[in-house]
C-alpha positions, 0 to 999 in steps of 0.5 A: 515618335516625338513627344513633341507638344504642338498645338491645333485648334479644335472646334466641332466643325473641324473635328476630323482634323483629328479623327478619320479612319484607316479602316474601322475603328482606326484613329486617323494619324501616326501610330504609336500613340503613348497611352500613358503620356499625360494630356492637356487642353486649353480652351480659348473664345474668339471676340465674337461676343465680347461680354463673354470674357466678362463672364465665367463659363463652367465646361466639364469633360467626359472621357467617353473612349480609350484610345489604345497605342495602336490608334484603335478606341475601346468605348468606356462602359458608360457608352457602350451604345457609342460603339457601333457608331464609332467603329463605322467611322471612315474617311467619308465620315462628315462634321455633321455625323460626329456632331450627331454623335456628340449629341447622342453622348450629351443625351446618354450623360444627361440620361444617366447623370453621369459624372463629368471626369473633369470640370474647369472654368473659362475666365476671361475668356480662356481655361485649362485642364492638365494631367488628362488620360489619353482618349476621345472626350465629350466637351460640354460647356454649361448655359450662361447669361448675361442682363440681355442674352443667354449663351449656349454652347455646341457640345463636341467630341474632342480626342487627346492627343490630337493630330494635325495631318490632314491640316499640316501634312505633319503626323505628329501627336499632339498632347498639348491641345488648344480648342474653342467653344461654339456659342450661339446667343439667344436674346433673353426676353421680359413683358410689358403691363399696362395698368388703367385706373378710372376714378370716376365713370358716367354709367349713362353713356355705356362703356369707355374705351382707351386705346394705347400706342405701344412702340419699342426701340432697341439698339436705335432701331424700331423693333414693334409698334401696335396699338391696343385698347382697355374698356372700362363698364364702371371704376377701378383698375385693369391691367393689359399684359401683352402677349409679345416678349420683348428682348431685354434692354428694350425701351417701350413707349407707351402713349395713350392716344385716346382717352374715351368720349368725355374722360380725361387724364387725372392730375399728375398722370402723364400720357406718355411713359417709357419702361426699360425691359429687364429679363423674365420679369413684367415691366408695368406703366401706370395710367389714371383718367377720371369723367371730365363732365364734358359729354361728346358723343363718338367711338374709335377705330383701332389700327393695330401695326405690328413689324415682324423682323425677317432672320436669315438661317445665319442669325442676321437681320434682314429687314421686315414688314408691317402687318396692318389690322383694324378694328372699331368700336362704338361707344355710346357717349352722348353729346 
């Protein structure tokens, strides 16, 4: 058997290029695996998420089974629960089934606090592990963060040596394998608080309402628009923490569109304020008002405009809809 070191891209979705069954428990491919031959894995990332190239990505490898010279598996003691599933592999085994087995192996690792057999770090979107014994490995890349996103990676099973027979028709074992990682991007979020201080108050005419228009823009697109209010029964400071969580990097502009009948912005207090959302933090804007001494009767109606974005199963934006709600409030503020 030749020891030619060929390379094959390995992803969870195409794991069956490396593993299938001639009979239960038998690895698909040419017999005669050289069990003592050292193996290597070179990991790489595509350019789907370019910022990942600037982030170090820890990868842990767990050897869950031996691969014998006759191309059969022998599950290692810490992973015996996988024995029945690996023995049931046949030519009809799907990528989804392999992904499910990988998830089960990952759960076993977590439950038993199993130590990895090898740890490496991807730098500049690449990394490698050398001198690995032949076997079936669980590949687990650890979650990483950027300023705006959390990246997680799907665990998968990888056989060393690999075999690309189903892809190339060349039935040669590959002891140097190239493998990929499958990242998923999730937006990190932060929140917004509106602080309002009322320095003077006319108690004769009851509560004073203040209304704010809140608009959020991310990547030059409006992703949120709504109206909120605060009601005062005396002087002091109140804070309103919005329930909405905004993606990090979003610019939120808050405009005080109604300052209550008989009230005005205090000197130096702007009626329009913008702030950028930072992941895992609460951004704040502050407004200050005072009684103007000029009474005017009235009430207020608050229209809530909430934009709900539609996302496809692939995570792509597919437009959205606006939901409009109306709330009326009255103020016993005389003329």
